OpenMM code with the backbone's topology and positions (N, CA, C; nanometers):
from openmm import Vec3, app, unit

residues = "MET ASN LYS GLU ASP ILE ASP ARG ALA LEU THR ARG ILE ALA HIS GLU ILE VAL GLU ARG ASN LYS GLY ILE GLU LYS LEU CYS LEU VAL GLY ILE GLN SER GLY GLY VAL HIS LEU ALA LYS ARG LEU ALA SER LYS ILE ARG LEU ILE GLU LYS LYS ASP ILE PRO VAL GLY SER LEU ASP ILE ALA PHE TYR ARG ASP ASP LEU ASN ILE ARG LYS ASP GLN PRO ILE VAL ARG ARG THR GLU VAL PRO PHE GLU VAL THR ASP PHE LYS ILE VAL LEU VAL ASP ASP VAL LEU PHE THR GLY ARG SER ILE ARG ALA ALA MET ASP ALA LEU MET ASP LEU GLY ARG PRO ALA ALA ILE GLN LEU ALA VAL LEU ILE ASP ARG GLY HIS ARG GLU LEU PRO ILE LYS ALA ASP CYS VAL GLY LYS ASN ILE PRO THR ALA LEU SER GLU ASN ILE GLU VAL GLN LEU LYS GLU GLU GLY MET GLU ASP LYS VAL VAL ILE GLU LYS VAL GLY GLU".split()
positions = [
    Vec3(7.8192, -8.1631, 8.3880),
    Vec3(7.6825, -8.1562, 8.3387),
    Vec3(7.6387, -8.2976, 8.2997),
    Vec3(7.5153, -8.3287, 8.3320),
    Vec3(7.4610, -8.4570, 8.2890),
    Vec3(7.3680, -8.4353, 8.1697),
    Vec3(7.3014, -8.5406, 8.1271),
    Vec3(7.2137, -8.5357, 8.0099),
    Vec3(7.1061, -8.4271, 8.0241),
    Vec3(7.0436, -8.4203, 8.1408),
    Vec3(6.9364, -8.3221, 8.1632),
    Vec3(6.9909, -8.1795, 8.1610),
    Vec3(7.1079, -8.1589, 8.2197),
    Vec3(7.1705, -8.0263, 8.2191),
    Vec3(7.1999, -7.9802, 8.0763),
    Vec3(7.2527, -8.0721, 7.9960),
    Vec3(7.2842, -8.0401, 7.8563),
    Vec3(7.1567, -8.0067, 7.7805),
    Vec3(7.0523, -8.0866, 7.8000),
    Vec3(6.9261, -8.0632, 7.7302),
    Vec3(6.8655, -7.9286, 7.7698),
    Vec3(6.8675, -7.8968, 7.8984),
    Vec3(6.8155, -7.7674, 7.9455),
    Vec3(6.8942, -7.6514, 7.8851),
    Vec3(7.0269, -7.6649, 7.8829),
    Vec3(7.1114, -7.5584, 7.8273),
    Vec3(7.0816, -7.5374, 7.6787),
    Vec3(7.0650, -7.6469, 7.6042),
    Vec3(7.0360, -7.6352, 7.4609),
    Vec3(6.8970, -7.5750, 7.4369),
    Vec3(6.8001, -7.6076, 7.5218),
    Vec3(6.6663, -7.5484, 7.5095),
    Vec3(6.6753, -7.3973, 7.5292),
    Vec3(6.7506, -7.3553, 7.6307),
    Vec3(6.7670, -7.2120, 7.6568),
    Vec3(6.8379, -7.1428, 7.5410),
    Vec3(6.9448, -7.2052, 7.4893),
    Vec3(7.0182, -7.1473, 7.3764),
    Vec3(6.9270, -7.1338, 7.2550),
    Vec3(6.8438, -7.2347, 7.2283),
    Vec3(6.7517, -7.2294, 7.1136),
    Vec3(6.6572, -7.1095, 7.1264),
    Vec3(6.6026, -7.0893, 7.2466),
    Vec3(6.5145, -6.9740, 7.2692),
    Vec3(6.5906, -6.8432, 7.2516),
    Vec3(6.7136, -6.8371, 7.3018),
    Vec3(6.7948, -6.7156, 7.2883),
    Vec3(6.8214, -6.6842, 7.1412),
    Vec3(6.8511, -6.7868, 7.0619),
    Vec3(6.8778, -6.7668, 6.9190),
    Vec3(6.7541, -6.7087, 6.8505),
    Vec3(6.6379, -6.7665, 6.8778),
    Vec3(6.5131, -6.7195, 6.8160),
    Vec3(6.4834, -6.5761, 6.8593),
    Vec3(6.4958, -6.5479, 6.9885),
    Vec3(6.4669, -6.4132, 7.0387),
    Vec3(6.5648, -6.3100, 6.9841),
    Vec3(6.6935, -6.3427, 6.9858),
    Vec3(6.7973, -6.2509, 6.9386),
    Vec3(6.7760, -6.2125, 6.7923),
    Vec3(6.7258, -6.3076, 6.7128),
    Vec3(6.7098, -6.2859, 6.5691),
    Vec3(6.5661, -6.2557, 6.5283),
    Vec3(6.4788, -6.2392, 6.6287),
    Vec3(6.3372, -6.2084, 6.6031),
    Vec3(6.2757, -6.3092, 6.5063),
    Vec3(6.3014, -6.4363, 6.5331),
    Vec3(6.2521, -6.5439, 6.4471),
    Vec3(6.3684, -6.6128, 6.3783),
    Vec3(6.3368, -6.6830, 6.2696),
    Vec3(6.4419, -6.7607, 6.2026),
    Vec3(6.4568, -6.7268, 6.0542),
    Vec3(6.3988, -6.6155, 6.0127),
    Vec3(6.4114, -6.5771, 5.8715),
    Vec3(6.5576, -6.5461, 5.8375),
    Vec3(6.6047, -6.6070, 5.7283),
    Vec3(6.7426, -6.5893, 5.6802),
    Vec3(6.8458, -6.6252, 5.7892),
    Vec3(6.8143, -6.7292, 5.8650),
    Vec3(6.9002, -6.7745, 5.9731),
    Vec3(6.9362, -6.9205, 5.9505),
    Vec3(7.0604, -6.9563, 5.9766),
    Vec3(7.1003, -7.0969, 5.9675),
    Vec3(7.2053, -7.1267, 6.0725),
    Vec3(7.2192, -7.2553, 6.1030),
    Vec3(7.3166, -7.3021, 6.2012),
    Vec3(7.4283, -7.3744, 6.1291),
    Vec3(7.5517, -7.3523, 6.1725),
    Vec3(7.6668, -7.4242, 6.1184),
    Vec3(7.7478, -7.4763, 6.2357),
    Vec3(7.7539, -7.6088, 6.2477),
    Vec3(7.8287, -7.6712, 6.3557),
    Vec3(7.9724, -7.6937, 6.3168),
    Vec3(8.0627, -7.6702, 6.4107),
    Vec3(8.2047, -7.6953, 6.3877),
    Vec3(8.2320, -7.8415, 6.4203),
    Vec3(8.2983, -7.9105, 6.3267),
    Vec3(8.3272, -8.0532, 6.3450),
    Vec3(8.4066, -8.0758, 6.4715),
    Vec3(8.3787, -8.1739, 6.5545),
    Vec3(8.2694, -8.2660, 6.5350),
    Vec3(8.1553, -8.2423, 6.6341),
    Vec3(8.1888, -8.2087, 6.7591),
    Vec3(8.0846, -8.1886, 6.8592),
    Vec3(7.9867, -8.0788, 6.8260),
    Vec3(8.0325, -7.9729, 6.7631),
    Vec3(7.9441, -7.8625, 6.7277),
    Vec3(7.8380, -7.9017, 6.6274),
    Vec3(7.8681, -7.9996, 6.5422),
    Vec3(7.7710, -8.0456, 6.4422),
    Vec3(7.6537, -8.1135, 6.5121),
    Vec3(7.6834, -8.2013, 6.6072),
    Vec3(7.5773, -8.2702, 6.6809),
    Vec3(7.4913, -8.1700, 6.7580),
    Vec3(7.5553, -8.0728, 6.8200),
    Vec3(7.4813, -7.9730, 6.8963),
    Vec3(7.3971, -7.8843, 6.8048),
    Vec3(7.4487, -7.8506, 6.6865),
    Vec3(7.3721, -7.7701, 6.5909),
    Vec3(7.2455, -7.8446, 6.5471),
    Vec3(7.2564, -7.9740, 6.5252),
    Vec3(7.1386, -8.0537, 6.4863),
    Vec3(7.0365, -8.0584, 6.5997),
    Vec3(7.0847, -8.0716, 6.7221),
    Vec3(6.9929, -8.0710, 6.8367),
    Vec3(6.9247, -7.9360, 6.8507),
    Vec3(7.0021, -7.8268, 6.8327),
    Vec3(6.9433, -7.6926, 6.8398),
    Vec3(6.8386, -7.6730, 6.7302),
    Vec3(6.8660, -7.7233, 6.6107),
    Vec3(6.7701, -7.7109, 6.5003),
    Vec3(6.6388, -7.7806, 6.5357),
    Vec3(6.6467, -7.8955, 6.6009),
    Vec3(6.5253, -7.9675, 6.6431),
    Vec3(6.4471, -7.8861, 6.7456),
    Vec3(6.5184, -7.8253, 6.8387),
    Vec3(6.4520, -7.7444, 6.9411),
    Vec3(6.3911, -7.6175, 6.8794),
    Vec3(6.4605, -7.5573, 6.7853),
    Vec3(6.4070, -7.4383, 6.7172),
    Vec3(6.2836, -7.4760, 6.6359),
    Vec3(6.2835, -7.5939, 6.5749),
    Vec3(6.1664, -7.6416, 6.4993),
    Vec3(6.0446, -7.6498, 6.5923),
    Vec3(6.0640, -7.6955, 6.7148),
    Vec3(5.9532, -7.7038, 6.8111),
    Vec3(5.9009, -7.5648, 6.8476),
    Vec3(5.9913, -7.4676, 6.8560),
    Vec3(5.9531, -7.3312, 6.8935),
    Vec3(5.8841, -7.2595, 6.7769),
    Vec3(5.9450, -7.2662, 6.6584),
    Vec3(5.9009, -7.1857, 6.5435),
    Vec3(5.8122, -7.2611, 6.4441),
    Vec3(5.8024, -7.3927, 6.4597),
    Vec3(5.7219, -7.4768, 6.3691),
    Vec3(5.7720, -7.4731, 6.2247),
    Vec3(5.9018, -7.4457, 6.2095),
    Vec3(5.9671, -7.4444, 6.0784),
    Vec3(6.1064, -7.5018, 6.0936),
    Vec3(6.1570, -7.5581, 5.9838),
    Vec3(6.2941, -7.6085, 5.9835),
    Vec3(6.3922, -7.4950, 5.9618),
    Vec3(6.5090, -7.5121, 6.0165),
    Vec3(6.6180, -7.4161, 5.9975),
    Vec3(6.7331, -7.4929, 5.9324),
    Vec3(6.7978, -7.4370, 5.8305),
    Vec3(6.9094, -7.5080, 5.7663),
    Vec3(7.0267, -7.5294, 5.8625),
    Vec3(7.0896, -7.6468, 5.8505),
    Vec3(7.2035, -7.6818, 5.9349),
    Vec3(7.3175, -7.7311, 5.8464),
    Vec3(7.4372, -7.6814, 5.8720),
    Vec3(7.5551, -7.7259, 5.7987),
    Vec3(7.6639, -7.7681, 5.8951),
    Vec3(7.7702, -7.8247, 5.8373),
    Vec3(7.8859, -7.8648, 5.9180),
    Vec3(8.0112, -7.8058, 5.8555),
    Vec3(8.1042, -7.7682, 5.9414),
    Vec3(8.2233, -7.6983, 5.8966),
    Vec3(8.3476, -7.7653, 5.9530),
    Vec3(8.4390, -7.8019, 5.8639),
    Vec3(8.5681, -7.8551, 5.9069),
    Vec3(8.6689, -7.7415, 5.9019),
    Vec3(8.7397, -7.7210, 6.0125),
    Vec3(8.8336, -7.6090, 6.0199),
    Vec3(8.9790, -7.6557, 6.0212),
    Vec3(9.0031, -7.7841, 5.9948),
    Vec3(9.1380, -7.8422, 6.0091),
    Vec3(9.2452, -7.7610, 5.9366),
    Vec3(9.2177, -7.7180, 5.8134),
    Vec3(9.3199, -7.6482, 5.7363),
    Vec3(9.3173, -7.4966, 5.7552),
    Vec3(9.2296, -7.4487, 5.8438),
    Vec3(9.2234, -7.3060, 5.8744),
    Vec3(9.2899, -7.2736, 6.0073),
    Vec3(9.3348, -7.3766, 6.0774),
    Vec3(9.3955, -7.3567, 6.2089),
    Vec3(9.5286, -7.2826, 6.1966),
    Vec3(9.5617, -7.2021, 6.2964),
    Vec3(9.6869, -7.1263, 6.2914),
    Vec3(9.8044, -7.2034, 6.3500),
    Vec3(9.7810, -7.3286, 6.3917),
    Vec3(9.8895, -7.4087, 6.4481),
    Vec3(9.9265, -7.5282, 6.3594),
    Vec3(9.8823, -7.5253, 6.2339),
    Vec3(9.9093, -7.6376, 6.1428),
    Vec3(10.0577, -7.6685, 6.1299),
    Vec3(10.1389, -7.5650, 6.1198),
    Vec3(10.2822, -7.5866, 6.0975),
    Vec3(10.3588, -7.6253, 6.2236),
    Vec3(10.2959, -7.6157, 6.3412),
    Vec3(10.3671, -7.6520, 6.4647),
    Vec3(10.3082, -7.7764, 6.5324),
    Vec3(10.2028, -7.8317, 6.4751),
    Vec3(10.1416, -7.9527, 6.5330),
    Vec3(10.2280, -8.0740, 6.5036),
    Vec3(10.2363, -8.1643, 6.5999),
    Vec3(10.3122, -8.2876, 6.5811),
    Vec3(10.2359, -8.3876, 6.4951),
    Vec3(10.1040, -8.3951, 6.5167),
    Vec3(10.0224, -8.4910, 6.4425),
    Vec3(9.9477, -8.4218, 6.3282),
    Vec3(9.9144, -8.5000, 6.2285),
    Vec3(9.8389, -8.4479, 6.1145),
    Vec3(9.6950, -8.4191, 6.1579),
    Vec3(9.6339, -8.3136, 6.1039),
    Vec3(9.4955, -8.2850, 6.1412),
    Vec3(9.4017, -8.3930, 6.0865),
    Vec3(9.2968, -8.4196, 6.1604),
    Vec3(9.1930, -8.5114, 6.1132),
    Vec3(9.0979, -8.4295, 6.0276),
    Vec3(9.0881, -8.4646, 5.9014),
    Vec3(9.0037, -8.3894, 5.8097),
    Vec3(8.8651, -8.4520, 5.8080),
    Vec3(8.7653, -8.3685, 5.8332),
    Vec3(8.6269, -8.4124, 5.8315),
    Vec3(8.5549, -8.3359, 5.7215),
    Vec3(8.4295, -8.3599, 5.7093),
    Vec3(8.3515, -8.3039, 5.5993),
    Vec3(8.2992, -8.1635, 5.6303),
    Vec3(8.3134, -8.0750, 5.5329),
    Vec3(8.2418, -7.9480, 5.5363),
    Vec3(8.1225, -7.9657, 5.4455),
    Vec3(8.0054, -7.9437, 5.5021),
    Vec3(7.8830, -7.9589, 5.4254),
    Vec3(7.7903, -7.8430, 5.4612),
    Vec3(7.7878, -7.7439, 5.3753),
    Vec3(7.7004, -7.6293, 5.3947),
    Vec3(7.6144, -7.6206, 5.2687),
    Vec3(7.5016, -7.6952, 5.2694),
    Vec3(7.4192, -7.7082, 5.1487),
    Vec3(7.3217, -7.5927, 5.1275),
    Vec3(7.3633, -7.4734, 5.1626),
    Vec3(7.2802, -7.3553, 5.1443),
    Vec3(7.3724, -7.2368, 5.1239),
    Vec3(7.3173, -7.1315, 5.0715),
    Vec3(7.3920, -7.0088, 5.0459),
    Vec3(7.4152, -6.9363, 5.1786),
    Vec3(7.5375, -6.8949, 5.2069),
    Vec3(7.5643, -6.8215, 5.3314),
    Vec3(7.5581, -6.6706, 5.3111),
    Vec3(7.5744, -6.6255, 5.1883),
    Vec3(7.5720, -6.4824, 5.1603),
    Vec3(7.4375, -6.4235, 5.2013),
    Vec3(7.4451, -6.3157, 5.2785),
    Vec3(7.3285, -6.2419, 5.3282),
    Vec3(7.2463, -6.3177, 5.4323),
    Vec3(7.2947, -6.4314, 5.4800),
    Vec3(7.2265, -6.5036, 5.5877),
    Vec3(7.2933, -6.4716, 5.7203),
    Vec3(7.2156, -6.4825, 5.8269),
    Vec3(7.2710, -6.4755, 5.9616),
    Vec3(7.3122, -6.6183, 5.9968),
    Vec3(7.4395, -6.6360, 6.0244),
    Vec3(7.4938, -6.7684, 6.0542),
    Vec3(7.5195, -6.7772, 6.2039),
    Vec3(7.4690, -6.8832, 6.2663),
    Vec3(7.5021, -6.9100, 6.4057),
    Vec3(7.6015, -7.0247, 6.4045),
    Vec3(7.7270, -6.9943, 6.4365),
    Vec3(7.8296, -7.0971, 6.4521),
    Vec3(7.8036, -7.1678, 6.5839),
    Vec3(7.8119, -7.2999, 6.5829),
    Vec3(7.7856, -7.3775, 6.7042),
    Vec3(7.9084, -7.4630, 6.7349),
    Vec3(7.9537, -7.4563, 6.8595),
    Vec3(8.0655, -7.5399, 6.9028),
    Vec3(8.0377, -7.5910, 7.0427),
    Vec3(8.1106, -7.6955, 7.0811),
    Vec3(8.0887, -7.7530, 7.2140),
    Vec3(8.1596, -7.6732, 7.3223),
    Vec3(8.2870, -7.6397, 7.3035),
    Vec3(8.3639, -7.5692, 7.4065),
    Vec3(8.4349, -7.4484, 7.3453),
    Vec3(8.4194, -7.3336, 7.4094),
    Vec3(8.4935, -7.2134, 7.3718),
    Vec3(8.6085, -7.1982, 7.4712),
    Vec3(8.7301, -7.1928, 7.4170),
    Vec3(8.8495, -7.1868, 7.5011),
    Vec3(8.9299, -7.0635, 7.4611),
    Vec3(9.0312, -7.0779, 7.3793),
    Vec3(9.1181, -6.9655, 7.3432),
    Vec3(9.0554, -6.8721, 7.2398),
    Vec3(8.9617, -6.9240, 7.1615),
    Vec3(8.8999, -6.8466, 7.0541),
    Vec3(8.9618, -6.8757, 6.9190),
    Vec3(9.0705, -6.9502, 6.9157),
    Vec3(9.1399, -6.9766, 6.7891),
    Vec3(9.0585, -7.0637, 6.6930),
    Vec3(8.9866, -7.1615, 6.7451),
    Vec3(8.9021, -7.2452, 6.6586),
    Vec3(8.7894, -7.1627, 6.5971),
    Vec3(8.7358, -7.0706, 6.6742),
    Vec3(8.6274, -6.9861, 6.6235),
    Vec3(8.6798, -6.8928, 6.5144),
    Vec3(8.7998, -6.8379, 6.5349),
    Vec3(8.8596, -6.7538, 6.4302),
    Vec3(8.8785, -6.8342, 6.3027),
    Vec3(8.9259, -6.9586, 6.3158),
    Vec3(8.9437, -7.0457, 6.1995),
    Vec3(8.8093, -7.0732, 6.1324),
    Vec3(8.7056, -7.0942, 6.2134),
    Vec3(8.5725, -7.1208, 6.1581),
    Vec3(8.5185, -6.9993, 6.0824),
    Vec3(8.5439, -6.8800, 6.1348),
    Vec3(8.4994, -6.7597, 6.0638),
    Vec3(8.5719, -6.7457, 5.9311),
    Vec3(8.7015, -6.7750, 5.9282),
    Vec3(8.7762, -6.7718, 5.8027),
    Vec3(8.7173, -6.8713, 5.7024),
    Vec3(8.6881, -6.9925, 5.7492),
    Vec3(8.6311, -7.0952, 5.6613),
    Vec3(8.4942, -7.0518, 5.6088),
    Vec3(8.4132, -6.9927, 5.6935),
    Vec3(8.2807, -6.9444, 5.6517),
    Vec3(8.2923, -6.8356, 5.5463),
    Vec3(8.3853, -6.7441, 5.5665),
    Vec3(8.4012, -6.6334, 5.4717),
    Vec3(8.4445, -6.6833, 5.3339),
    Vec3(8.5117, -6.7979, 5.3290),
    Vec3(8.5467, -6.8564, 5.1999),
    Vec3(8.4240, -6.9099, 5.1262),
    Vec3(8.3126, -6.9276, 5.1984),
    Vec3(8.1895, -6.9791, 5.1378),
    Vec3(8.0955, -6.8680, 5.0921),
    Vec3(8.1218, -6.7451, 5.1342),
    Vec3(8.0350, -6.6336, 5.0977),
    Vec3(8.0482, -6.5216, 5.1984),
    Vec3(7.9551, -6.4275, 5.1918),
    Vec3(7.9595, -6.3112, 5.2809),
    Vec3(7.8319, -6.3067, 5.3642),
    Vec3(7.8366, -6.3675, 5.4841),
    Vec3(7.7176, -6.3674, 5.5690),
    Vec3(7.6779, -6.2266, 5.6115),
    Vec3(7.5488, -6.2083, 5.6383),
    Vec3(7.5010, -6.0801, 5.6911),
    Vec3(7.5545, -6.0607, 5.8330),
    Vec3(7.5660, -6.1705, 5.9074),
    Vec3(7.6182, -6.1662, 6.0441),
    Vec3(7.6625, -6.3064, 6.0835),
    Vec3(7.7582, -6.3121, 6.1739),
    Vec3(7.8004, -6.4395, 6.2321),
    Vec3(7.7845, -6.4266, 6.3823),
    Vec3(7.7096, -6.5200, 6.4401),
    Vec3(7.6909, -6.5259, 6.5843),
    Vec3(7.7534, -6.6551, 6.6336),
    Vec3(7.7740, -6.6646, 6.7636),
    Vec3(7.8378, -6.7827, 6.8203),
    Vec3(7.7549, -6.8372, 6.9358),
    Vec3(7.7256, -6.9672, 6.9288),
    Vec3(7.6568, -7.0379, 7.0373),
    Vec3(7.7457, -7.1537, 7.0802),
    Vec3(7.7736, -7.1625, 7.2101),
    Vec3(7.8576, -7.2705, 7.2623),
    Vec3(7.7902, -7.3333, 7.3833),
    Vec3(7.8131, -7.4628, 7.3994),
    Vec3(7.7601, -7.5307, 7.5170),
    Vec3(7.8372, -7.4875, 7.6414),
    Vec3(7.9719, -7.4825, 7.6318),
    Vec3(8.0575, -7.4504, 7.7456),
    Vec3(8.1541, -7.3382, 7.7090),
    Vec3(8.1635, -7.2382, 7.7960),
    Vec3(8.2685, -7.1364, 7.7845),
    Vec3(8.3601, -7.1571, 7.9043),
    Vec3(8.4837, -7.1978, 7.8760),
    Vec3(8.5769, -7.2278, 7.9860),
    Vec3(8.6772, -7.1163, 8.0142),
    Vec3(8.6682, -7.0065, 7.9402),
    Vec3(8.7590, -6.8950, 7.9650),
    Vec3(8.8935, -6.9124, 7.8968),
    Vec3(8.9921, -6.8327, 7.9368),
    Vec3(9.1303, -6.8364, 7.8861),
    Vec3(9.1420, -6.7902, 7.7413),
    Vec3(9.0676, -6.6880, 7.7028),
    Vec3(9.0698, -6.6384, 7.5656),
    Vec3(9.2049, -6.5809, 7.5292),
    Vec3(9.2484, -6.6101, 7.4061),
    Vec3(9.3701, -6.5512, 7.3492),
    Vec3(9.3356, -6.4528, 7.2383),
    Vec3(9.2130, -6.4576, 7.1924),
    Vec3(9.1643, -6.3671, 7.0881),
    Vec3(9.0365, -6.2997, 7.1382),
    Vec3(9.0052, -6.1812, 7.0865),
    Vec3(8.8873, -6.1085, 7.1353),
    Vec3(8.7574, -6.1656, 7.0777),
    Vec3(8.7223, -6.2842, 7.1245),
    Vec3(8.6027, -6.3538, 7.0758),
    Vec3(8.5143, -6.3847, 7.1958),
    Vec3(8.3844, -6.3565, 7.1814),
    Vec3(8.2883, -6.3784, 7.2891),
    Vec3(8.1657, -6.4463, 7.2303),
    Vec3(8.1131, -6.5461, 7.3009),
    Vec3(7.9933, -6.6161, 7.2537),
    Vec3(7.8691, -6.5310, 7.2771),
    Vec3(7.7749, -6.5392, 7.1832),
    Vec3(7.6470, -6.4701, 7.1973),
    Vec3(7.5528, -6.5493, 7.2873),
    Vec3(7.5613, -6.6814, 7.2804),
    Vec3(7.4770, -6.7700, 7.3612),
    Vec3(7.5657, -6.8769, 7.4239),
    Vec3(7.5567, -6.8922, 7.5555),
    Vec3(7.6403, -6.9873, 7.6288),
    Vec3(7.5512, -7.0763, 7.7134),
    Vec3(7.5728, -7.2074, 7.7042),
    Vec3(7.4987, -7.3000, 7.7878),
    Vec3(7.5427, -7.2909, 7.9324),
    Vec3(7.6736, -7.2915, 7.9551),
    Vec3(7.7263, -7.2850, 8.0920),
    Vec3(7.8691, -7.2312, 8.0886),
    Vec3(7.8988, -7.1387, 8.1785),
    Vec3(8.0357, -7.0909, 8.1989),
    Vec3(8.0990, -7.1809, 8.3036),
    Vec3(8.2111, -7.2425, 8.2682),
    Vec3(8.2836, -7.3281, 8.3615),
    Vec3(8.4284, -7.2801, 8.3657),
    Vec3(8.4616, -7.1949, 8.4632),
    Vec3(8.6011, -7.1502, 8.4753),
    Vec3(8.6915, -7.2708, 8.5024),
    Vec3(8.8029, -7.2770, 8.4337),
    Vec3(8.8947, -7.3895, 8.4480),
    Vec3(9.0362, -7.3388, 8.4676),
    Vec3(9.1202, -7.4286, 8.5162),
    Vec3(9.2635, -7.4029, 8.5216),
    Vec3(9.3223, -7.4471, 8.3880),
    Vec3(9.4365, -7.3934, 8.3512),
    Vec3(9.5018, -7.4371, 8.2277),
    Vec3(9.5461, -7.5827, 8.2362),
    Vec3(9.5551, -7.6355, 8.3568),
    Vec3(9.5931, -7.7759, 8.3749),
    Vec3(9.4731, -7.8698, 8.3626),
    Vec3(9.3595, -7.8152, 8.3232),
    Vec3(9.2377, -7.8957, 8.3077),
    Vec3(9.1879, -7.8921, 8.1643),
    Vec3(9.1158, -7.9948, 8.1269),
    Vec3(9.0468, -8.0028, 7.9982),
    Vec3(8.8992, -8.0226, 8.0245),
    Vec3(8.8168, -7.9738, 7.9345),
    Vec3(8.6741, -8.0034, 7.9409),
    Vec3(8.6430, -8.0954, 7.8240),
    Vec3(8.5786, -8.2055, 7.8550),
    Vec3(8.5392, -8.2996, 7.7511),
    Vec3(8.3871, -8.3081, 7.7465),
    Vec3(8.3322, -8.2807, 7.6287),
    Vec3(8.1888, -8.2944, 7.6072),
    Vec3(8.1680, -8.4294, 7.5397),
    Vec3(8.0964, -8.5166, 7.6073),
    Vec3(8.0671, -8.6499, 7.5541),
    Vec3(7.9214, -8.6521, 7.5108),
    Vec3(7.8971, -8.6987, 7.3875),
    Vec3(7.7622, -8.6954, 7.3314),
    Vec3(7.7194, -8.8328, 7.2819),
    Vec3(7.5895, -8.8584, 7.2899),
    Vec3(7.5352, -8.9881, 7.2476),
    Vec3(7.5600, -9.0137, 7.0990),
    Vec3(7.5671, -8.9074, 7.0191),
    Vec3(7.5914, -8.9240, 6.8751),
    Vec3(7.7283, -8.9848, 6.8480),
    Vec3(7.8179, -8.9773, 6.9447),
    Vec3(7.9518, -9.0341, 6.9306),
    Vec3(7.9661, -9.1622, 7.0117),
    Vec3(7.8504, -9.2207, 7.0479),
    Vec3(7.8502, -9.3492, 7.1167),
    Vec3(7.8758, -9.3419, 7.2659),
    Vec3(7.8596, -9.2246, 7.3256),
    Vec3(7.8833, -9.2083, 7.4686),
    Vec3(7.7554, -9.1595, 7.5362),
    Vec3(7.7592, -9.1569, 7.6670),
    Vec3(7.6504, -9.0994, 7.7443),
    Vec3(7.6669, -8.9474, 7.7421),
    Vec3(7.5572, -8.8726, 7.7271),
    Vec3(7.5648, -8.7268, 7.7281),
    Vec3(7.6160, -8.6782, 7.8630),
    Vec3(7.7313, -8.6134, 7.8629),
    Vec3(7.7814, -8.5504, 7.9848),
    Vec3(7.9007, -8.4620, 7.9527),
    Vec3(7.9294, -8.3728, 8.0463),
    Vec3(8.0453, -8.2843, 8.0372),
    Vec3(8.1312, -8.3121, 8.1597),
    Vec3(8.2604, -8.3383, 8.1352),
    Vec3(8.3506, -8.3701, 8.2462),
    Vec3(8.4755, -8.2820, 8.2385),
    Vec3(8.5291, -8.2517, 8.3563),
    Vec3(8.6559, -8.1794, 8.3664),
    Vec3(8.7620, -8.2819, 8.4009),
    Vec3(8.8727, -8.2789, 8.3248),
    Vec3(8.9825, -8.3724, 8.3487),
    Vec3(9.1119, -8.2949, 8.3674),
    Vec3(9.2012, -8.3467, 8.4495),
    Vec3(9.3364, -8.2906, 8.4598),
    Vec3(9.4119, -8.3281, 8.3339),
    Vec3(9.4889, -8.2370, 8.2769),
    Vec3(9.5698, -8.2654, 8.1586),
    Vec3(9.6699, -8.3748, 8.1930),
    Vec3(9.6794, -8.4738, 8.1042),
    Vec3(9.7738, -8.5831, 8.1242),
    Vec3(9.7128, -8.7032, 8.1957),
    Vec3(9.5856, -8.6948, 8.2365),
    Vec3(9.5217, -8.8088, 8.3018),
    Vec3(9.4548, -8.8974, 8.2005),
] * unit.nanometer
topology = app.Topology()
chain = topology.addChain("A")
for resn in residues:
    res = topology.addResidue(resn, chain)
    for name in ("N", "CA", "C"):
        topology.addAtom(name, app.Element.getBySymbol(name[0]), res)
């Protein structure tokens, strides 16, 4: 995907979020660190254009909620969780760049539940690459890209100093 493809996908996801929720009342976006945070902010801008209102946006670090903490060789990179609004009774749209096994999303739901009791949790992802290990499905998907387990999908974003694009790489390259 190039810059235009990503922008088109995010525009479509923003419309889907608004339509699915019949507007933006009691709705907020929470991006999973780090790519999901940038995408959540972009979605909030697109929703503002559609609804003429701001939507709250937060960021969620899931490093200590992962189920592989005790078997990882390297220490997790801890980033900031910043959810400056009440999550209880709100519809939360979790935003991530790539949906793969579903384990990161499960960790994100656990982290969210520690902040309160949302009315609902929905999931919006830029890329769904398949290979689920948990029964998790995105509500809004920018693009389905079936991959082999020997491949990785990398989402590169301008907010991280790169050109907006999505690339498939062979593992180990």
